[in-house]
N, C-alpha and C positions, 0 to 999 in steps of 0.2 A: 516834506521837503528838504529836498537837494539843497536847492542856490536860486538865486534872482536875479540876473546880470542884466545888463544892455552891448549889443553888440554895436559893430562900426558903425549901424546902417541910423541906430536908433530904436533900435526895436527892443522889445524887453525879452528875455529868453531865460524862462523857467524851466528846471529840471525836475522830476517831480518823481519819484519813489513809489509806487504803484502796490509795493508790498503792505506801503504803510498808510497811502490816499487811494481808495478806488475811485473808479471811475464816478460815481454819485457826489463823487465827495468834491472833486474836480469836477463836473459840469453843473453842479450850484454856484461854485466860488466865480467860475468862468461865464455862467451865463447873467451875471451883472456887469459883464464887462464889454457884450456883444453890443453898449451902444455908442461904445466911444473905439472900441478895437475892429479887427479882423484877425482873428484867432485858429491859426493852426495850430494842430496834435500830429506827432511823430512818435510812436514807439519804438525805442530800441529794440532790437527782436534776442540779443543776445543779454539783454539786464533787465534787471526791474525800473527802467528809467525810461520815462513819458518825455521828453523835451515838448513845451511850448513858447509859439511866438505870436508875441502882440503885438502889431504894427498900427499904429495909431490911422484912423480914418482919418479921407483928406474933410477938410471944412471943422476938424476939432482941437480945441488945444492940448499940448502934453504937460501932462500931470507929472511935478516933481518926482524924480526916481525914486526917495525916502521916503513920499508918502503913499505910492503906487507900491512903495516894496510892504511896509506897513502893513496898508490895508489887506494885500493879499497872504501875511502870514497871521494875520486874524482872522479871515475869511479861512482858511485851512482851518485853523485850528477850531471854530467856532462850527463848521459844516459838521467835523470828525466827531466834536459831541455830540452832535443833533445827530448824527448816524449811529453813537452808541447810546443812545438812549432810546432813540427808534428804539432801536433793536432789543434793551435790556425791559420794554415798556410793553412792546408788542403783545405780550397775551392778557394785560390787564386791560388795554384797549380794546385788544378785539373782544372780552366777557365784557365790556360798559357797550362798543356800538350791538352785539347780540341782545342785551337788555334795554338798550333804548329803543331798536326797532320789533323787537317781539313784542305780542302779547303782551298783556302787563296779570292774566290770568293763569299764563305757565310760572310765572314764580314765586315761590317761596315767599315771604316779605319774613322775615325774622324779628321779634318781640325781643329785645336786650333787658332782661332785669339785674338791677343789683343786687 
């Protein structure tokens, strides 16, 4: 992430570097904000920066700027780490799923002896 600001209209404006955080991570972080905010996203075609504006929905109470900034910073790191772990462990998960749903007779069970 590059920056989290508020504009003169009270909107929270994020500038996200899409070379660091891909759309999967951005979508996950923003999903949890959809209950309270109207979210607009705009890509800058000349850079890797995506500008995201969060406008508070009518009838919702404004959250303290520092609170939302802390939450967004934590969420971006959290979902980036989740994505990294998912990529690194995808082969293991595939094998476990295959074994779980396959006929157990198709697998040879090994007995380890000391």
